[in-house]
Structure formats: structure tokens, C-alpha cells
C-alpha positions in Angstrom: 0.0 0.0 0.0 1.1 3.6 -0.6 1.0 6.1 2.2 0.2 9.7 1.4 -0.5 13.0 3.1 -4.0 14.2 3.3 -4.5 16.1 0.0 -8.1 17.1 0.7 -8.2 19.1 3.9 -9.4 22.3 2.1 -12.3 20.6 0.3 -13.4 18.6 3.4 -13.4 21.7 5.6 -15.6 23.4 3.1 -18.0 20.5 3.0 -18.1 20.3 6.8 -18.7 24.0 7.2 -21.7 23.9 4.9 -23.3 20.8 6.3 -22.9 21.9 9.9 -24.8 25.1 9.0 -27.8 23.0 7.8 -27.0 22.7 4.1 -24.0 21.8 2.0 -22.4 25.0 0.5 -19.1 23.5 -0.5 -16.8 26.0 -2.3 -19.6 28.5 -2.9 -17.2 31.2 -1.7 -13.7 31.6 -3.0 -11.0 30.4 -0.6 -9.0 33.1 1.3 -5.8 31.8 -0.1 -5.0 29.9 -3.4 -4.7 26.2 -3.0 -1.2 24.7 -2.7 0.4 23.5 -5.9 -0.7 20.0 -6.9 1.8 17.2 -6.9 0.4 14.6 -9.2 1.2 11.0 -8.3 0.2 7.9 -10.3 0.4 4.5 -8.5 -0.1 1.2 -10.1 -2.2 -1.4 -8.2 -2.4 -4.4 -10.5 -3.6 -5.6 -14.0 -3.5 -2.1 -15.5 -5.5 -0.5 -12.7 -4.1 2.2 -10.5 -4.9 5.4 -8.6 -4.0 9.1 -8.9 -3.6 11.5 -6.0 -3.4 15.3 -6.4 -6.0 17.5 -4.8 -9.4 16.1 -3.8 -10.9 12.6 -3.8 -8.7 9.8 -5.0 -9.0 9.1 -8.8 -8.9 5.5 -10.0 -7.9 4.6 -13.6 -7.5 1.7 -16.0 -5.1 1.9 -19.0 -4.8 -1.0 -21.3 -4.3 -1.5 -25.0 -8.0 -1.6 -25.5 -9.3 1.3 -23.5 -9.0 3.9 -20.7 -11.4 4.3 -17.8 -11.2 7.1 -15.1 -13.1 7.1 -11.8 -13.7 10.6 -10.4 -12.0 13.8 -11.4 -11.0 16.0 -8.4 -10.8 19.7 -9.3 -10.0 21.3 -12.8 -6.4 21.9 -12.1 -5.5 18.5 -10.7 -7.8 16.8 -13.3 -5.8 18.5 -16.1 -2.6 17.0 -14.7 -4.2 13.6 -14.4 -5.4 13.7 -18.0 -2.0 14.7 -19.2 -0.5 11.8 -17.3 -3.1 9.4 -18.7 -2.4 10.6 -22.2 1.3 10.0 -21.8 0.8 6.5 -20.4 -1.9 5.5 -22.9 -0.1 7.1 -25.9 -2.9 9.5 -26.6 -6.0 7.2 -26.3 -9.2 9.0 -25.5 -11.0 8.1 -22.3 -13.7 5.6 -23.0 -15.7 6.5 -19.8 -15.3 8.7 -16.8 -17.4 7.5 -13.9 -18.3 9.7 -10.9 -18.8 7.9 -7.6 -21.0 10.7 -6.3 -21.6 14.4 -6.8 -19.3 16.3 -4.4 -17.1 19.0 -5.9 -13.7 17.4 -5.0 -14.8 14.3 -7.1 -16.6 16.0 -10.0 -15.5 19.6 -10.7 -12.6 18.2 -12.7 -15.1 16.7 -15.1 -14.7 19.8 -17.2 -11.0 19.0 -17.9 -12.3 15.8 -19.6 -14.6 17.7 -22.0 -13.8 16.4 -25.4 -11.4 13.8 -24.0 -14.0 11.4 -22.4 -16.5 9.8 -24.7 -19.0 9.3 -21.8 -19.5 10.3 -18.3 -21.5 7.9 -16.1 -23.0 8.4 -12.6 -25.9 7.2 -10.5 -29.1 9.1 -11.4 -29.2 10.8 -8.0 -25.6 11.9 -8.2 -26.3 13.5 -11.6 -29.3 15.2 -10.1 -27.3 16.6 -7.3 -24.6 17.9 -9.6 -27.1 19.8 -11.7 -29.1 21.2 -8.8 -26.2 22.2 -6.7 -23.5 23.5 -9.0 -20.2 23.6 -7.2 -18.6 26.9 -6.2 -21.3 28.8 -8.1 -19.5 27.8 -11.3 -21.3 28.5 -14.6 -22.6 25.5 -16.6 -19.9 26.1 -19.2 -17.3 25.5 -16.4 -18.8 22.2 -15.5 -19.4 18.9 -17.3 -22.3 16.7 -16.3 -22.9 12.9 -16.7 -24.0 11.9 -20.2 -25.5 8.6 -18.9 -27.0 7.5 -15.6 -28.1 4.2 -13.9 -30.2 3.4 -11.0 -29.1 -0.1 -9.8 -26.0 -1.1 -11.8 -24.0 -0.4 -14.9 -21.5 -2.8 -16.6 -19.3 -2.6 -19.7 -16.3 -4.3 -21.1 -13.4 -1.8 -21.8 -10.5 -3.4 -23.5 -9.5 -6.5 -21.5 -11.4 -5.4 -18.4 -15.0 -5.5 -17.2 -16.0 -2.4 -15.3 -19.1 -2.4 -13.0 -20.8 0.4 -11.1 -23.3 -0.6 -8.4 -25.6 1.3 -6.1 -26.3 -0.1 -2.7 -28.5 2.6 -1.2 -28.3 5.9 0.7 -25.0 6.2 2.6 -22.6 9.1 2.4 -25.1 10.7 0.0 -28.1 9.3 -1.9 -26.1 8.6 -5.0 -22.9 6.8 -4.0 -21.7 4.1 -6.4 -19.0 1.5 -6.0 -16.9 1.0 -9.2 -15.3 -2.4 -9.6 -12.7 -3.5 -12.1 -13.7 -7.1 -12.1 -10.7 -8.9 -13.5 -8.2 -6.8 -11.6 -10.4 -7.3 -8.5 -10.1 -3.6 -7.5 -13.1 -1.6 -6.2 -13.2 2.2 -6.0 -15.3 3.2 -3.0 -15.4 6.9 -3.4 -16.5 8.6 -0.2 -18.1 5.5 1.2 -14.6 5.1 2.6 -12.7 7.6 4.7 -9.8 5.6 5.9 -9.2 6.3 9.6 -10.4 9.8 9.6 -13.6 11.7 10.3 -16.0 11.3 7.4 -18.2 14.0 5.8 -21.9 13.2 6.1 -24.2 14.9 3.6 -27.6 14.6 5.2 -29.2 17.2 2.9 -28.3 15.0 0.0 -29.7 11.9 1.7 -26.9 10.5 3.9 -27.8 7.8 6.4 -25.5 6.3 9.0 -27.6 3.1 9.4 -27.8 2.5 5.6 -24.1 3.4 5.3 -23.2 0.6 7.7 -25.3 -1.8 5.6 -23.8 -0.6 2.3 -20.3 -1.3 3.6 -21.3 -4.8 4.6 -23.0 -5.5 1.3 -20.0 -4.2 -0.6 -17.6 -6.4 1.3 -20.0 -9.3 0.7 -20.0 -8.7 -3.1 -16.2 -8.8 -3.3 -13.5 -11.3 -2.4 -11.0 -11.4 0.4 -8.3 -10.4 -2.2 -10.1 -7.3 -3.4 -8.1 -4.1 -3.2 -10.2 -1.1 -2.3 -9.5 2.5 -3.4 -10.7 5.0 -0.7 -12.0 8.4 -1.4 -10.0 9.9 1.4 -7.6 8.9 4.1 -6.2 10.4 7.3 -2.7 11.9 7.3 -0.1 9.3 6.6 -2.8 6.7 6.1 -3.0 4.7 2.8 -5.7 5.4 0.2 -6.0 1.7 -0.7 -6.7 -1.2 1.6 -8.6 -4.5 2.1 -11.8 -5.9 3.5 -10.5 -5.4 7.1 -10.2 -1.6 6.5 -13.7 -1.5 5.1 -14.9 -3.2 8.3 -13.0 -0.7 10.4 -15.1 2.0 8.8 -18.3 0.0 9.4 -17.3 -0.4 13.1 -16.5 3.3 13.5 -19.9 4.3 12.2 -21.6 1.7 14.5 -19.6 3.0 17.5 -20.4 6.6 16.6 -24.2 5.9 16.6 -23.9 3.9 19.8 -22.0 6.7 21.5 -24.4 9.4 20.4 -27.4 7.3 21.4 -26.0 6.8 24.9 -25.4 10.5 25.2 -29.0 11.2 24.2 -30.3 8.6 26.7 -28.2 10.2 29.4 -30.1 13.5 28.8 -27.4 15.5 27.1 -28.5 18.2 24.7 -27.4 18.4 21.1 -25.0 21.3 22.0 -23.4 19.2 24.7 -23.0 16.2 22.5 -21.5 18.1 19.6 -19.1 19.9 21.9 -17.3 16.6 22.5 -13.7 16.9 21.4 -12.5 13.4 22.3 -12.3 10.5 19.8 -15.1 8.1 19.6 -14.3 5.4 22.2 -12.1 2.7 20.6 -11.2 4.8 17.5 -8.4 7.1 18.5 -6.9 6.6 15.0 -9.8 8.6 13.6 -9.0 11.7 15.5 -11.2 14.0 17.6 -14.9 13.6 16.9 -16.1 16.0 14.3 -19.0 18.4 15.3 -20.5 17.9 11.8 -20.4 14.1 12.2 -21.9 14.3 15.7 -24.6 16.7 14.6 -25.5 14.4 11.7 -25.7 11.4 14.0 -27.8 13.3 16.6 -30.2 14.4 13.9 -30.6 11.0 12.4 -31.2 9.3 15.8 -33.6 12.1 16.8 -35.5 11.9 13.5 -34.7 15.5 12.7 
């Protein structure tokens, strides 16, 4: 596995700030300082599948003699660097399909860099709906590039020597998260269904559900083998952005422990303000860092039926 720094702190903080205020307003205001220069890194996994890190959610890719596939697109600047690297490695082949795991800006604003380069853009129907109804950063439609095809349950296509599958398991991080699997390579891109050992972002205005998220992680693991390599949307500082079934189960257990903790606090008579003021890690999950007020708020609201 490859260890990396956390390239996504700016985008995640923007998401958290919006969600904690009651609605997601990611990147609707320009950042106070320009983002740090992007350092593009391409890392092979196996059988022509690899991942790219730059700025935003991890990008997955397939390059073989018969086709090119990209999963997620980060931001326009890092997407441009990714596309340049893909072109170099594929000797100028066009991208057969760009798949978006969900709608958040740090996974989709880079779609515009693939305009004219990707033959198709595919996403779950709800993800496409969210992209069009909540344009990122107030960007004009000409500065964005939306899915050209959608699916509701699953999508599958042979690209070159690989079969690529997208599957929807239900509401989780949002209402439109898809798991993208390169079947022959046995590599699955989880998007933001996986925050490896860090506090997740929970988009309740877009249909997030902790209880369903737990189930989605279990179903995903059940649909893949013990040898599957998972690509994660994000990871904590110095944590890897790829892992195995055990890592997926750690995420499941963290979400379960989070709900258990918040439910116990509610039962003890604590107010929402008291619960969200907690600065300690969720018991048993020190590796995830201090509990996020946004995550605690989302858990409280879900358990309270808000």
C-alpha cells in the first residue's frame, strides 16, 4: 500500500462548514488563499489499474491496449494534470468512460477537464441530479461537465480486456454513491463510502444515512472477495488510500460505534449542543482523531428523527 499525506483538507473543511450550518455549501465562496500547488502521483495497483492523487478525492484509472477508464476527477487543475499523465501513459488514447462515484465537488468539478477527452461520463441518477441542482462553487454551466448517462441499480461494460461495473447499494454518504469495480483486476473504488481512519463527511441534505451506510459497507464487502483491493475516497494523514476488507470493516465499526456513542449520550439526557461539543475521539477509535462536530450533529439528527 502507498501512504500519502491528506490532500483534501481544504475541500473537506468546506463541506463540513456547509453541512454543519444545515445545508451543504461546499466551495460557494472563494478560498481566502489559493490552493497549494498540486503534486500529481500515479500509483499502479495491478492488472493495468491504479490510482492518482493530487487535490481532492482519489482518482482511479484503467489503462490497457483496448481502453481507458477514469473514476472521479477531483478539481479542474488536478484533473488536467491527471489527464496529461493518462495521455502520456496511454499514448494519446481517448478516455472511454469517466465514472463519478458521487456528486461532491472534489470528485466532479474536474469533469470539465475531460470535456472532449472522455467519450462518456456515467454516474448514479441521484448523483447526476445533485450535480445539476447544486453546482459547485457557483460555477457557470460552461465551467462544468455533467454525466451523459446514468443508472439506478447497476451499470457494466467491457473496456479493453477489463469488465467495469458500477453498483448502487442505497443511501450512505449521500443518496447517490456508487462502488466502481474493475472485475478482472479485482479492484473496487469506494469513493467517499470510505474515509480511511479519519472523520467522514456526512451529507444529510443529500440523503446520507449512517444506518444505511453501515449496511452498504457490509453489502459491498460481501460482493467482493478477500483479495479485493479497495481504493478509498480519502484517508487520514499518513494513512493509505488503498486497503482491504478489514479496512472497510473498520469504517463500518467506526460508524456503528459513533451511533452507539451518540445514542448513549441522548439517553443520558445530554443536549445536542453538549454532545457536539465533545472533542474526544469516539471510544475505541483514537486513530480517527477527535470527533467532528459535523459528524456528531448528523448522528444526533438521524437518531432524533430531525
